[in-house]
C-alpha positions as CSV (number, residue, x, y, z in Angstrom):
1,X,21.7,-123.4,134.3
2,X,19.2,-123.5,131.5
3,X,15.5,-122.7,131.7
4,X,13.3,-124.5,129.3
5,X,9.6,-124.6,128.7
6,X,7.0,-126.1,126.4
7,X,3.2,-125.8,125.9
8,X,2.4,-128.8,128.2
9,X,1.0,-128.2,131.6
10,X,3.6,-129.2,134.3
11,X,2.7,-132.2,136.4
12,X,4.8,-131.4,139.4
13,X,3.2,-130.2,142.6
14,X,5.4,-127.4,144.0
15,X,4.2,-125.3,146.8
16,X,5.0,-121.6,147.7
17,X,8.3,-122.6,149.5
18,X,9.8,-124.2,146.4
19,X,11.8,-121.4,145.0
20,X,14.9,-120.7,143.1
21,X,17.1,-118.0,144.6
22,X,19.7,-115.8,142.8
23,X,22.3,-113.7,144.6
24,X,23.5,-110.7,142.5
25,X,27.0,-109.7,143.2
26,X,26.4,-106.0,143.3
27,X,23.8,-103.4,143.9
28,X,24.1,-102.3,140.2
29,X,23.3,-105.9,139.1
30,X,20.4,-106.1,141.5
31,X,19.0,-102.8,140.3
32,X,19.4,-103.9,136.6
33,X,17.3,-107.0,137.4
34,X,14.6,-105.0,139.1
35,X,14.6,-102.5,136.2
36,X,14.2,-105.4,133.6
37,X,11.3,-106.8,135.6
38,X,9.7,-103.4,135.5
39,X,10.3,-102.9,131.8
40,X,8.7,-106.2,131.0
41,X,5.8,-105.7,133.4
42,X,6.7,-108.7,135.6
43,X,4.6,-108.5,138.7
44,X,6.6,-108.5,142.0
45,X,4.9,-111.0,144.4
46,X,4.9,-111.3,148.2
47,X,6.7,-114.5,149.1
48,X,5.1,-116.9,151.6
49,X,8.2,-116.9,153.8
50,X,8.7,-113.7,155.8
51,X,12.5,-114.1,155.5
52,X,12.3,-113.4,151.8
53,X,9.9,-110.5,152.3
54,X,12.8,-108.7,154.0
55,X,15.7,-110.0,151.9
56,X,14.8,-110.0,148.3
57,X,12.1,-109.7,145.6
58,X,9.9,-112.5,144.3
59,X,8.3,-113.1,140.9
60,X,7.0,-116.0,138.9
61,X,8.5,-117.6,135.7
62,X,6.3,-118.5,132.7
63,X,5.4,-121.8,134.4
64,X,4.3,-120.1,137.6
65,X,7.3,-121.2,139.7
66,X,8.6,-118.7,142.2
67,X,12.0,-117.0,141.8
68,X,13.7,-114.8,144.4
69,X,16.4,-112.3,143.7
70,X,18.2,-111.7,147.0
71,X,19.7,-108.5,148.1
72,X,21.7,-110.1,151.0
73,X,25.1,-110.0,149.4
74,X,24.8,-106.5,148.1
75,X,27.2,-104.0,149.7
């Protein structure tokens, strides 16, 4: 997967349930992602869907699209 961006304003009309979900393979990987979000001062958001409030963390990319990092598969 590749993320790209430019200086144009996106024309798509996504809503709060249009999200990209990542599933880290380990607790260590999940914690590293969370640490990087903190280092770069990326705000953690409250997702619209209550399921993701309990099962992951949510933030926005530079185009304001939502991304979830799930903690479901972490043992």
